[in-house]
C-alpha positions in Angstrom: 27.9 88.3 -32.0 24.6 90.2 -31.9 23.6 91.1 -35.5 23.1 94.8 -35.9 20.5 96.5 -38.1 22.5 98.5 -40.7 19.6 100.9 -41.2 19.7 102.0 -37.6 23.2 101.2 -36.4 26.1 103.7 -36.1 28.6 101.9 -38.4 32.3 102.4 -37.8 34.7 101.0 -40.4 38.3 100.4 -39.2 41.2 99.0 -41.2 43.3 96.1 -39.9 46.3 98.4 -39.4 44.2 100.8 -37.3 42.8 98.2 -34.9 45.9 95.9 -34.8 49.6 96.5 -34.8 50.6 95.2 -38.2 53.6 97.5 -38.7 56.1 94.6 -39.1 53.8 92.7 -41.4 53.1 95.9 -43.4 56.9 96.4 -43.9 57.1 92.8 -45.1 54.2 93.5 -47.5 55.9 96.6 -48.9 59.5 95.1 -49.2 58.8 91.6 -50.3 56.5 89.9 -52.8 52.9 89.7 -51.7 53.0 85.9 -51.8 55.6 86.0 -49.1 53.4 88.3 -46.9 50.5 85.9 -47.4 52.6 82.9 -46.4 53.7 84.7 -43.3 50.1 85.5 -42.3 49.0 82.0 -43.0 51.9 80.5 -41.0 51.0 82.7 -38.0 47.2 82.6 -38.4 46.8 81.3 -34.8 49.1 83.9 -33.3 47.0 86.9 -32.2 48.1 90.3 -33.4 49.0 92.9 -30.8 46.4 95.7 -30.3 46.7 98.8 -32.4 45.9 102.5 -31.8 42.1 102.2 -32.4 41.8 98.9 -30.4 40.8 100.6 -27.1 38.3 102.8 -28.9 36.6 99.7 -30.4 36.5 98.0 -27.0 34.9 101.1 -25.4 32.3 101.2 -28.2 31.5 97.5 -27.4 31.0 98.6 -23.7 28.5 101.2 -24.8 26.5 98.6 -26.7 26.4 96.5 -23.6 25.1 99.3 -21.5 22.5 100.3 -24.1 21.1 96.7 -24.3 21.1 96.5 -20.5 18.8 99.5 -20.5 16.7 98.4 -23.4 17.2 94.8 -24.8 15.1 95.8 -27.9 17.3 98.8 -28.8 18.3 98.8 -32.4 20.5 101.9 -32.5 23.8 100.3 -31.6 27.4 100.6 -32.7 28.4 98.2 -35.5 32.0 97.5 -36.4 33.2 96.7 -39.9 36.8 95.7 -40.5 38.2 96.6 -43.9 41.4 95.3 -45.4 43.2 95.8 -48.7 44.9 92.4 -48.2 43.8 89.2 -49.8 41.2 86.9 -48.2 43.9 84.2 -47.9 45.8 86.4 -45.3 42.6 87.4 -43.5 42.2 84.3 -41.2 44.7 85.8 -38.8 42.7 89.0 -38.6 39.5 87.2 -37.8 41.2 84.9 -35.3 42.7 88.0 -33.6 39.3 89.6 -33.2 37.9 86.5 -31.8 40.9 86.1 -29.4 40.2 89.5 -27.8 36.4 89.0 -27.7 35.7 91.8 -30.1 32.0 92.0 -31.2 32.9 92.0 -34.9 31.2 89.9 -37.6 31.7 91.9 -40.7 35.1 91.6 -42.5 35.8 92.8 -46.0 39.0 91.7 -47.7 39.3 93.4 -51.1 43.0 92.7 -52.1 44.4 95.8 -53.9 41.0 97.5 -54.6 40.2 100.9 -53.1 38.2 99.7 -50.1 36.6 103.1 -49.5 34.3 102.4 -52.4 32.3 100.1 -50.1 31.8 102.6 -47.3 28.6 104.1 -48.5 27.0 100.8 -49.3 27.6 99.7 -45.7 26.2 102.9 -44.2 29.6 103.8 -42.6 29.5 106.9 -40.4 33.2 106.9 -39.4 36.2 105.4 -41.1 39.6 105.0 -39.4 42.6 104.0 -41.4 46.4 104.0 -41.2 46.6 104.9 -44.9 46.4 108.6 -45.8 45.1 107.9 -49.4 42.2 105.8 -47.9 41.3 108.6 -45.5 41.3 111.3 -48.3 39.2 109.0 -50.5 36.7 108.5 -47.8 36.4 112.2 -47.0 35.9 112.9 -50.8 33.1 110.3 -50.7 31.4 112.3 -47.9 32.3 109.9 -45.0 33.8 111.1 -41.7 37.3 109.8 -41.7 40.6 110.2 -39.9 44.2 108.9 -40.1 45.3 106.7 -37.2 49.0 106.8 -36.3 50.4 103.6 -34.8 51.5 104.1 -31.2 51.8 102.4 -27.9 48.7 103.3 -25.9 47.3 102.4 -22.5 43.8 101.1 -22.6 41.7 103.7 -20.7 38.9 102.6 -18.5 35.3 103.1 -19.6 33.1 105.1 -20.3 33.8 105.9 -24.0 35.6 109.2 -24.2 35.9 111.0 -27.5 37.7 114.4 -28.0 37.1 116.6 -31.0 39.1 119.6 -32.1 36.9 122.5 -33.4 37.9 124.2 -36.6 38.4 121.9 -39.6 37.2 118.9 -37.6 33.9 119.5 -35.9 33.4 122.8 -37.6 34.4 124.0 -41.1 37.8 125.7 -41.6 36.2 129.1 -42.5 37.8 130.9 -39.5 41.1 129.1 -40.1 41.2 130.5 -43.6 40.5 134.0 -42.3 43.3 133.5 -39.8 45.7 132.5 -42.5 44.8 135.5 -44.6 44.3 138.3 -42.0 46.0 137.0 -38.9 44.6 136.6 -35.4 43.0 140.1 -35.2 41.2 139.5 -38.5 39.9 136.1 -37.3 38.6 137.7 -34.0 36.8 140.5 -35.8 35.3 137.9 -38.2 34.0 135.8 -35.3 32.5 138.8 -33.6 30.7 139.9 -36.7 29.5 136.3 -37.3 28.6 135.5 -33.7 24.9 134.9 -34.4 25.6 132.7 -37.4 26.4 129.0 -36.9 29.8 127.8 -38.0 29.8 125.6 -41.1 29.9 121.8 -40.8 33.3 120.1 -40.5 34.2 116.6 -41.7 33.4 114.9 -38.4 30.2 116.7 -37.6 28.0 113.9 -38.9 29.7 111.3 -36.7 29.6 113.6 -33.7 25.8 114.1 -34.2 25.3 110.3 -34.3 27.4 110.0 -31.2 25.3 112.7 -29.5 22.1 111.0 -30.5 23.3 107.8 -28.7 24.4 109.8 -25.7 21.0 111.2 -25.2 19.6 107.8 -24.5 21.1 108.1 -21.0 21.0 110.7 -18.3 24.2 112.8 -18.2 25.4 111.2 -15.0 24.9 107.6 -16.1 25.9 107.9 -19.8 28.6 105.5 -21.0 29.6 108.1 -23.5 31.4 111.4 -22.8 32.3 113.9 -25.5 34.8 116.8 -25.3 35.7 119.9 -27.4 39.3 120.8 -27.1 40.0 123.8 -29.4 42.8 126.3 -29.9 40.1 129.1 -29.9 40.2 131.7 -27.3 37.1 131.5 -25.1 37.0 135.2 -24.6 37.1 136.2 -28.3 36.0 133.1 -30.2 34.3 130.8 -27.8 30.7 132.2 -27.9 30.1 131.4 -31.6 31.4 127.8 -31.1 29.0 127.3 -28.1 26.1 128.8 -30.0 26.8 126.6 -33.0 26.7 123.4 -30.8 23.5 124.7 -29.3 22.0 125.3 -32.8 23.0 121.8 -33.9 21.5 120.2 -30.8 24.9 118.5 -30.1 25.6 117.8 -26.5 29.2 118.2 -25.3 30.1 117.2 -21.8 33.2 119.5 -21.5 34.7 122.2 -23.6 38.2 123.6 -23.3 39.2 126.8 -25.1 43.0 126.7 -25.1 43.8 130.0 -26.7 46.7 128.3 -28.6 48.2 126.5 -25.6 49.4 122.9 -26.0 46.6 120.4 -25.8 48.7 117.5 -24.5 48.4 118.2 -20.8 44.6 118.5 -20.8 44.3 115.3 -23.0 46.5 113.5 -20.5 44.0 114.4 -17.8 40.9 113.4 -20.0 42.5 110.1 -21.2 40.2 109.7 -24.2 39.9 106.6 -26.2 40.4 108.7 -29.4 41.3 112.4 -30.1 40.5 113.9 -33.5 42.5 117.0 -34.7 43.6 118.5 -38.0 46.9 119.8 -36.6 49.8 117.4 -36.8 51.6 119.3 -33.9 48.5 118.6 -31.7 48.6 114.9 -32.8 52.3 114.7 -31.8 51.5 116.4 -28.5 48.8 113.8 -27.8 51.0 110.9 -28.8 53.7 112.2 -26.4 51.2 111.7 -23.5 50.0 108.3 -24.8 46.6 109.4 -26.1 45.3 107.5 -29.2 45.1 110.1 -31.9 43.6 110.4 -35.4 44.5 113.1 -37.9 41.8 114.7 -40.1 43.7 115.9 -43.2 
């Protein structure tokens, strides 16, 4: 595994339950004594775990690294994957063996037993944290790290390039307009957007990660880039789309495609895009994505 420079790499931390399907083992962990869980993992240490929701995303990230190095073997701005686990080191052998079995370019594993693993995110320079535990995600967001909750589901591994879909408000952007909508309804939100059209929207919890992704995307021409990014938002393009586009322009954030859905279900367009991961703050949109087999991550 090529060692990455943590000062320049885009570090993604992923928990074991996000990258592998550990639902049966997790149930055993919760219902039985921890020693029994550890014995189970040790007894099955040479049996690879099935892929989890974030598995295809990590594979696609690995593909991007390959393309970057083909273009410039000296490039130091690469993706670096860190696996975090709240389990004991004794049960971690199966995790490492599973990563090796699938040929994942991962060398950093942190097994911290019952400790809050998110306390180590900043020290590793993590730019995105994916977990199947809501408390972990909330803790990471409070620490200022882009984070999202991964729901375990059966997903088809999409082909490359890496495709990432962001929702707008409360994900890429702040929730300021959502708050106006809750207080004053749709007409109030539309009037607010018109009045604020020349003012960039505030930063959302995943803006920092999106900017890093955009920076890597700029290394390639648009036609040959191994990264494609999308905005799929419930905003109306007619009444609320201009401010969003101007905000992206102000940030210098390139987006390949933008869809202003005007409140329509997002599932059908996501099924067409087939992203490796879809970030949204609405659980109804997450469920819609899951129904069409799209790997989804909720930003609480």
